[in-house]
C-alpha positions, -999 to +999 in steps of 0.1 A: +386-633-600+413-607-603+389-581-589+383-602-558+420-600-550+425-564-561+437-556-525+469-574-535+475-555-567+503-530-566+488-496-572+520-482-588+526-509-613+492-526-616+508-560-610+492-587-589+523-608-581+506-635-561+481-647-587+488-676-611+495-663-646+468-674-671+469-675-709+459-643-726+432-660-747+401-676-735+399-703-762+396-739-751+402-772-769+372-785-788+352-811-769+361-839-794+398-832-791+396-831-753+380-865-753+411-879-771+438-858-755+428-859-718+434-897-713+467-895-733+478-865-713+470-883-680+491-914-690+520-892-702+519-872-670+518-903-648+549-917-664+569-885-665+559-875-630+569-909-616+603-905-634+607-870-618+599-883-583+623-913-587+651-890-599+647-866-569+646-895-545+678-909-561+695-875-558+686-874-521+698-910-514+731-904-533+740-868-521+726-870-486+734-907-480+759-927-500+783-899-509+786-887-473+812-913-468+835-891-489+831-861-465+866-866-450+880-860-485+864-826-493+877-823-529+865-858-538+832-852-520+827-819-538+834-833-572+811-863-568+782-843-554+786-817-581+785-844-608+755-860-592+735-828-588+744-816-623+734-847-640+702-855-621+689-819-618+694-814-656+677-847-663+647-837-642+644-804-661+645-824-694+618-848-682+597-818-672+601-805-708+628-778-704+648-785-735+667-752-736+677-725-711+690-691-723+718-677-702+728-641-706+755-621-687+743-585-684+759-552-675+740-524-658+767-498-660+772-481-694+808-471-693+817-476-730+845-499-720+846-537-718+843-550-683+871-570-668+870-607-675+856-622-643+840-656-645+805-661-630+817-690-609+804-691-574+823-713-550+823-723-513+821-692-492+802-672-519+766-660-519+741-662-548+712-638-547+682-647-569+645-641-574+621-669-567+591-680-588+593-718-593+608-751-582+626-749-615+648-721-600+661-747-575+668-774-601+688-750-622+709-737-593+716-773-583+725-783-618+747-753-626+763-744-593+759-773-569+743-748-545+732-751-509+698-736-503+690-713-474+654-710-462+644-681-441+634-685-404+608-660-393+604-641-360+572-621-361+573-603-395+611-603-398+637-629-409+658-639-378+681-663-396+684-691-421+684-729-422+703-750-447+682-776-466+686-802-493+674-798-528+643-820-521+635-801-490+638-768-508+615-780-536+589-792-510+591-757-494+587-739-527+560-712-525+556-716-488+560-687-463+590-685-439+585-708-409+594-699-373+619-719-354+648-719-329+673-736-351+682-706-372+718-699-383+732-666-391+742-659-426+778-660-415+774-695-400+755-708-430+781-697-455+810-711-435+793-745-430+779-750-465+799-773-488+795-750-517+780-716-526+748-707-508+716-693-524+694-668-507+660-658-521+655-624-504+617-623-513+613-652-488+586-668-510+576-671-546+560-646-569+544-652-603+575-638-620+558-606-631+574-584-604+600-585-577+584-587-542+595-565-514+626-579-498+620-596-464+630-574-435+661-587-417+666-588-379+703-584-374+712-588-338+735-562-323+771-573-323+766-599-351+798-611-367+802-595-401+826-601-429+824-592-466+809-617-490+817-624-527+782-620-541+767-632-574+733-620-587+711-638-611+675-636-622+650-661-636+626-650-663+597-673-674+576-669-705+539-660-704+517-690-705+497-701-736+469-724-741+493-753-748+521-743-724+511-734-688+530-710-666+562-725-650+557-701-620+544-715-587+532-685-566+503-702-547+511-733-527+484-755-512+481-757-473+500-790-475+530-787-498+529-821-515+494-819-531+500-785-546+534-795-560+520-827-574+492-808-591+518-784-606+539-813-616+509-829-634+502-796-651+537-795-666+541-831-674+507-836-691+517-812-719+540-823-747+551-788-757+587-779-749+594-753-722+621-728-719+632-700-696+660-675-693+687-667-667+701-632-665+734-631-647+748-598-635+784-594-645+805-602-614+824-569-616+791-551-609+779-572-579+767-552-550+787-551-518+773-575-492+783-586-457+773-616-436+753-592-414+737-570-441+724-536-430+694-520-445+713-499-471+731-530-483+698-549-486+681-521-504+710-519-529+707-556-536+670-552-542+676-524-567+703-545-584+683-577-586+653-558-601+675-542-627+691-575-636+658-592-639+641-563-657+613-566-632+594-538-615+595-538-577+562-540-558+574-522-527+542-528-506+539-565-513+561-591-497+559-624-479+539-608-450+512-596-475+513-629-492+504-646-459+473-624-457+465-631-493+467-669-488+445-666-457+419-645-475+419-670-504+414-699-480+384-682-463+367-667-494+376-694-519+395-693-551 
């Protein structure tokens, strides 16, 4: 199957970043064992999946509904929403089977001296830059940083602006391509209006976590307001799949978001093996300079920094535009 999609394999690295990672081995469970495990797995998946869905609905009702009454009291509202997001998002991860998350703060500059003590603590008015491979990215960011998510708004093959969305909306859009629209905000507007730190995924879609996609090209209108941003860079790394533990990455969405996500949810919840992933945070003293109207040189520097932080190769010729062509080819030619 990989040969059928060889057009979307990066020639420099050999990585095909849009394909679902598969286990290295080809072994399958014996038929007798499958006869026993499949019904049990289906029952376990149904219970766990229902729990995940109910938790996400509860988060939406609480954060986007009941807790809004505390909006006139920003400190109280921020504390309550942070507690709600932290507890529910972490519980969802646990129900999915993520029992442990490794978090490392990394340095890219080798100076021989200890870096200054700067906490990795994004707050309102700050920007988090991250790679995107899975809905689990979103759950972690909500759990750890009470983040506001920005989805890209496309104009032709460029990103014309951003729209702020809830955790549930961001999950439903996971893996999808940027949508066009007229309700886009500038990065400056989104940062100022968000209740907490905002997250931008510069790849504008998900990869299979084997490489960093080409950053989306930004359309920065002439005369845009610009101001410096305090920027935080982090990267998600997911382990390779095995026979018992499927890939946590979600690079290929279905034409309708919900069926594809439910299938991915079933795949994760039907296994009883524990999952883990790692988060690599760049030391804040090494964060690249970024403004609310980033120019190409700033954007390129952020791409280099994120790739180095993640220890992922960049596939410079493959981004969300190429993924759009890949998904269309897959739809026409079959899987």
